[in-house]
N, C-alpha and C positions, 0 to 999 in steps of 0.2 A: 853397568850391568848388574842385575840381581845377584847377590852374593851366593845364594844357593845354586843358581844356574852356573855361575863360574866354577864352583867346586864340582858340580856335576859334569861339566865339560872336561875338567882335568881328570876326574875319576874315570870317565868313559874312555878318554884317550889312553890312559895308563892300562886299563883292562884290555884294550884293543891292540896292545903291543904284540906283534906276531911272535916275538921271542918267548912270550909267556904261554902261548898255545891255549888261550882261554876261548877265543873266537876266531873265525875267519869270515871274510866278506861281510855280509850284512847280518851275521848272527848276533844274538844278544840284544838286550835293551836295559836301560837304566832310568831311574827317576829320583826326584827329590821334592820334598815339601817346600812350596813357595810361601804359603801362609796357612792359617787354619782352614781356609776354604778352597785352596787350589794347589796343584802340584805340576812340576815339569816332568815330561816323559819323552823319551826318544821317539822320533817320528819314524814311520815305516820307510824302509828302503835306504836308511842312512847307515853308516858304518862307524862303529865305536872308535876305531883307530883314527878317523879323520873328522868326526862330527864336531861341529861348532854350534854357536848359538842358533843358527838358522835351522839346525837339525833337531830342535826340541820344540815341543808344543806345550803350552800351559792349558790345563783343563781343570774344571771344577770337580771337587769331590762329590757333591750331590748329583751333578749331571752324569757322572760315571757310575756311582754306586746305585743309582736308581735302576740301572739295567739288571741288577741282581733280582729285582722284584718281578721281572717279566718271566713267565714260565717258559716261553719259547720266543726266540728272535731269529729271523733269517740272517744270513751273512750280510745282506744289503741293509737290513734294519740296524744291525750292529754298527756298520760303517756310518750310517746316518746319525745314530745317536752319539757316537764318538765325535763326529764333526760338530754336532750341536752342543757338546760339552766343552768345546774350545772356548777359552776366555780371551776377551779383548784385552791386551796388556795395558791399554790406555785407560779404559773405563773400569776394568775388572769385572765386566759383565759378559755373559754369553748372549747370543751366539756369535762367534767370529765367523767370517765367510767360510763356506765348506770347501772352497778350492784351496790350492796350496798344499803345504805339508799336512799329513794325516797322522793322528796318534797311532802308536803301535797297537797291533791286535791284542797285545797283552796288557793294555792300559787298565782294564778292570782288575787284573791280578795285582798290578802295582798299587792301585787305589786301596785294596783291602790290606795290603802289607803296610802301606804308609798310614793307614787308619789306626794301626796299633800304637799303644802308648810306648814312647821311647824310640820309635822308628821314624827317621827323617830322610834316610837314603836307602835305595834298593838297587841291587845289580843282579841281573839275570844273564848268566853266561853258559857256554857249552864247552868247558875244558875237556880235552881228549881223555885225560886221566879220570875225570869224574864220569864221563860217558862210558868209559870202559866198565865202570861199576853199574851205572844205571841201565845199561843194555845187557847185563849179564843175567843168566838164568837164576843165579843165587843172589840177586841184588838185595832183597830185603834182609836176608840172613847176613850178608856181608857188611851191611851198615847198621847192624843191630847193637853194636857196642862201641865204646871209646877205646882208643889204642894208647894214647900218651897224654900227659898233663896239658901241654900247650893246645892240643885239640879242644880240650874242655874250656880252657881259659878264653880262647877266641870264639869257639863255636857253640859253647853252652853244653849242657849235660846230654843232649840228644838232638838229632836233626828231626825235622818233619819229613816223613817218607811218603811220597805220593804215587799211587799206582798210575799207569799210563791213562791219560785223559785227553780228549781232544782239545788242542790249544784254543785260547779265547775264553768265552764265557763259561763253558763247562769246566775248564781247568780252574778258573777263578773260584767257582763254587766249591769244587773239591778241595782246593787249597784252603779256603776259608774254613770249611768244616774241620779239616785236620789241624789247622792252626789253633782253633778254639779248643780242640781236644788237648793239644800240647799245653796250652795255657792253663787249662783246668788241672793238668797233671803236674806241671812244673812251676806254676805260679809266675810265669814270665813269658814274654814274647819269644818266639824262636829266633835264632840267628842264622840257621842254615835250613834250607828246604831242598831236598833231593827228589827230582821228578823222574820216574821210570821212563826210559827211552827218550829222555828230553835233556835234562841238564840241572843246573844249580841256581838257587836264588840265595843271595846274602842280604841280610837286613841289619841296619845299624843306626846309631844316633848321628854318626858323622861319615863323611866320605872316606876318611882314612880308616875308620873301623870297618867299613864294608870292603875296602880293598884288602885289609889284613885278614878278614874272615875268608874272603875268596882264596887268598894265597894259602892259608892254613888248610882249608878244605881240600885244595888240590894236593898239597903235601900229604895229607892223611890218606887220600886215595892212592897215591903212589906207594906209601908205606903199606897200605892194605894189600895191594896187588903183589908187592914183594913178599909179604907175610904168607900169602897163599902159595907162593912158589916154594916156601920152606916149611910146609906142613900145615899152614893155616894160622889165622890170627889168634893171639892170646889177649882177649879183651880184659880191660880193667874191671874189677868188681863194682857193682852199684855203690857200695860203701866208699870205695876209693874215688869213684867219680864224684860223689856227693861231697867228699872231703875237699878235693881240689876245687870244686865249684864254689865252695863257701869259705875257703881259707882267706884270712884278711890280707896276707901278702899277695895272693893271687888276685884278689879283688883290686888291690892297689896297682898291680902290674897291668891288669886289664884296663884300668883307667888311663895309665900312661900310654897304652897302645892304641888310643884313639877313641875310647868310650867317654 
């Protein structure tokens, strides 16, 4: 079995553990780069907790990313183009038969994330603690700062914060726009994306890093909710955030934690 796919299956099953409260039923999706030209993505209707190799689809980057060039696509056209982007695992060429498992509706979103330098694994989940923030009236204010050093070590200096956007192609376009803005400001790819009324995306070089980022983002959400119960959060200053983000000992610790 493809090594990236095996790691992706393990990551997905871990994230789907009911004890973690990251997803239930068919919520969430994951992906991993297979090679420079294609990636694995969870199929629609599968469950992270139980997904195996049969629950992932290999699709081509060009076949998926070309959808961003279309001004308007109907839901049926999107489904057809995602089917056409499937890669035959034997020949490495599209198009695989359109029947059988279908790529997740968020496949384009995964493609633009995996297309960033240093990103080889992506996990989109709906943790209850995260959604308590993303569904709050004060969402953007609540996530406007960092609370403690390990949040910075694992999640970077700031998340990408996305206003509610219709899932699928519109959401992918909005996330791409805001990711590029983040990269221009911070000179690096984001590790955490928070989507209003939706959930969390974690991006990393390894499956372990993505799992760690997800866990830390959930902890940060719980800390933030607790801080609001005691008068509100005391965010770290921008100078303190920058210091933690660039300290040699923290860079070393980040490497040990999966990067």
